[in-house]
N, C-alpha and C positions, 0 to 999 in steps of 0.2 A: 504493499499501499504506499502511495506516495504521501509525503508531508501535507499536500493540498487537500487530501480525502481523509486524513486520519481524524481530523475534527468532526466527520461527517457522520461518524459511526453510531451516533444515538439520533440521528436525524430521519425522520418518517420518509422524507422525499428521497434520500439516498438509498434506503432500503428498497422503497417502492420501485424506484429505477432498476435496482438490480432484478427484482422479479418481472418487471415488465419486459426487460431485454433477456431474461432467462440465464443471468450471470450470476449462477449460484452454485458455486463449487462445493458448498456445504451439503447439498441436496444428495442424498444418497439412494433415495427411493425406497428405504425402508427405516424401521425404527432403530434406534440405538442397540447393538447385539446385547450390551451389558444390561440395558433395561428389560429387555426380554427375557434374559436369563434370571434376572431378580425376580420378576413378576411370577415366573414360572417356579422358582424354588420357594416363593412365600406365597402359596394360595390362600391363605387366611390373614392377609394384612389387616391390622387395625384402621378404623376410619372409614369415611364413605366419600370424601371430597378431596380432590387434588386440582391445584394450579399449575399449569405448565406455560411460564413465560418465556417469551420468544419462541414461539411453538412453531414457526415457519409453516409448512404443509401439513403439519399434524400427526405424522408418524408416531412420536412418542404418545401423543395425546389418545391415539386410537388404541395403543396398547392399554393404557390404563382404562379406557372405557370398555375394552373387552374383559377386563378384570371385574367389572361391575361399578366402578367409581362413577361418581358424578364429576365431570371434568369440564374445566374452563380453561382453554387455551387463549393465550394473548399473544399479540404481535402489534408493532406499530405501522406495519405495511399492510393497507387494504388489501392487496393482492394475495397476501399469504393467509389471510383470514378468509377470503372468497374460496381459496384452493382448499384449504382446510375443511370448511363447511362441505363443499362440493363432494370432495374425496371421502368424509367420513359418512355422509348419506348415501354415496355410492356402496360403501361397504357394509351398509345396514346397521350402523352403530350410532348412539346418542352422545353428543358431547356438544357444548356451547364453545363458539369461538367469537372473540370481539376485539376490534381494533381498540388497543389500551396500551399505556405507558406504564408498565410495572414500576418503574423507578419512581413515578410521581403520583400516579392515580390512587385513588381509594378503592379498597376492596369491596364488593358487594356484601361480603361476610368472611369470616375467619376460615380458613382452610386446615383439614387434618394433615395434608401434605403439600409441600411444593417440591416439583421436580425440575432439576435445572440441568440442561444439557448444553445449549447454544446461546443462552445471553450472557453469563458470568464473562466468557471469553471473547463476545462480541462488542461490549461496551469499552471505552477506553478505560485503562487501569485507574486513572484518578476519579473514575466515578463509582469505584467499589465501596466507598462508604455509603453512598447513596443507595447501593445495592443491598448492603446489609440492612439498612434502616429499612428499606422495602420488605425484605424478607419478614423482618419483625411485626411489620404492618399487616402482613397478608397471612401470616401463620398463627395458629392458635398456640396459646401456652401448652406446652407437653406436645405440639405437634411435631410431625417429621419432615425432614428435608434430605432428599436424596439427590446426588449430583453426580454427574459425569464431568469430571474436570480435567483439563489439558495440561499436563506437567510438561510443558515445552519451554525451551529457553528464548525462543523467537519473540521479540517485542515489537516486531514489524506486522502487527495484526491489521484486522482481524483474520484469524483467530489469536488473541493475545494469551500469552502462556501465564501459570501460575507454579507456586511450589506448595510443597504440603506444609512446609513452615508458614508461608503466609496464610493458608487455609485456617491451619491451627490457631494462629494469632486472631484472625478475625472472627472465627466461630467458636471457639473455646470459652469465651466469657458468657455467651448465652446458650451455649449448646452443648451437649453431651455426645461425643463420638461414640456410636455403636459398633462400627465396624467400617475397615477401608480395605479395598482389594483392587488388584489388575484385574480388569473385566477381559470379556471377549469384545473385540473391536472390529470396525470396519478394516478392510485390509489395509488401506492406507494410513491407519492410525495406530497399528500395532505397535504397544510399547509406549505411546504417548498419552494414554489416558489413565486415571485412576478414579474408581468410585469412591464416594464417602457417604456414608448413612449416618445422620445426625439427629438428635431429638432435642426438641428446645426445652430448656430447663424452666420449671415454674418460676414466676417472679417472687423474689423474696419480698417479705414486709419492709416498707420503706422504699424499695427499688422503684425505679422509673418503668412503669408498665406501658407497653406498646400494644396491649391487647384491647379489645372492644367486645360489645356484645354482638353476638350473631343475630343478623338481620336476614332472613330469609326472603329469596326473591319472590315476588307474587306470581 
């Protein structure tokens, strides 16, 4: 990515243009293999709602829908949301998709799960504080956060890499790490991904709480 376009990575017009021109090297035509394996290995996951920010064309969201979850996929590119909705209906599945900025918008209710695959790596690294605040805003206390993270040194993204140390420093104050592992990956990403399964800690007395009451959609 050139310096002229680096600042556009959280701009809706930038991502919409990528979809309009089919310039989507991240589009693999299938869900994250790591997510597929995780859901298959855990058929009785707790909770019923999941938010998938930066959902793209909805491959990952459809895996959650097949597992029986109430799914909300978010993307700032209208074409991504349209494709997600069309492909989900064609697959005979039920999930909601909407044009929304996960970093800035308020959730319709608090979710049992947030699944991360392609947003943390797509935004500028200097927006990661905003990302962490958003996760706390959208996820229930005691909710679970599952992520496929890119542990790559390349800073000329997207995708922008991260490290296990950075993730620990960002998440451990508010989350308990349940497990992390090297997942099965797309062929061109083998050895570059690591999955992290976190549970949000319940707020302690006197701490600043980011939670809010659940408001169900009508």
